[in-house]
N, C-alpha and C positions, 0 to 999 in steps of 0.2 A: 483484432487478434484474439482468438479464443484459446484458453488453456484448459487442459484436462486435470482432473483431480484423481489421485490414486484410487483404484477400485476397492481398496480395503477399508474405506471410510463409509459409514452410514450417512444419510443426508443430514441428520442432526449433528453428528460429529463434524461433518464438512462445514456446516453453517457456523458452528461454534469456533472451529479453527480458523475459518475465513474471517470471522469477526475479530478474533484475536490478532490476526495479521493486519487487518485494517487499522486496529488500534495501534499496532506497532508502527505502521507507516505514519500515522498521525503523530505519534510520539517522536518519530524522527524529524518530522516537520517542525514540531515544537522545539526540539533540541537545537535545530538549525535556525530558530527564530525567524522563520519564513514570513514574509509579508505578501500581500496580494501581488500576483504577477511574477513572483520569484520562483525559480526552479529548485526542486528538491535535489540535493546532491546524493548520488548513489555511489558512494565510495565502497566498492565491493569488499574490500578488506574489512572495513568497519561494519558494514551491514550484515555480511554473511558469517562473520566469525562467531556470532552468538546464536545462529539459527541452525536447527537440525535439518536433515534432508527434507522432511515433510514440510517444514516451514519454508524452506527455500523453494520448494515446488509450488506452494500456495502464494508466495509473495507476488508474482505477476498477476495472479487472479485477484488478489486484494487490491492491487493498484488499479487494475481494470475496473473493479467495482467502485472504487472511489472516483474514478473518472466518470463513470455512468451516473453516479449520485451527484455529480457536479462539484465535488470538493477540489478536484484537480482538473486541469485541462491538459490534454496531450498535444504537443506540437513538436515535430521533428524528433520523435522518440525521447522527448524531455517532458517532465511533469511539472506544471506550474500551479501554484496555489491560487484558488479563486476566492472571491469575497465570501461565498458560502463556506468554503473550506476554512477560511480564517475564523469565521464565526463558530465553526464546529470544533476547532482545535484549541482556541484560546478562551 
């Protein structure tokens, strides 16, 4: 699944914002005290309440990037922390 980024961002801005969102996802995993094999909870009310529209647009791309990097594994539209992910967030 590929996600597009709004056209009004330069590549450097996009990379910076994407990295911020990846850190946000990792902070959610930390706050949920995830262990290897556990699924991150995407409580939409709690996740989206603090995000502006640009951040909401980048969130799926950040999650996808973390899956590609091996920090999470995607199964049945759920995202599970990997051993590599645990080492990265704790």
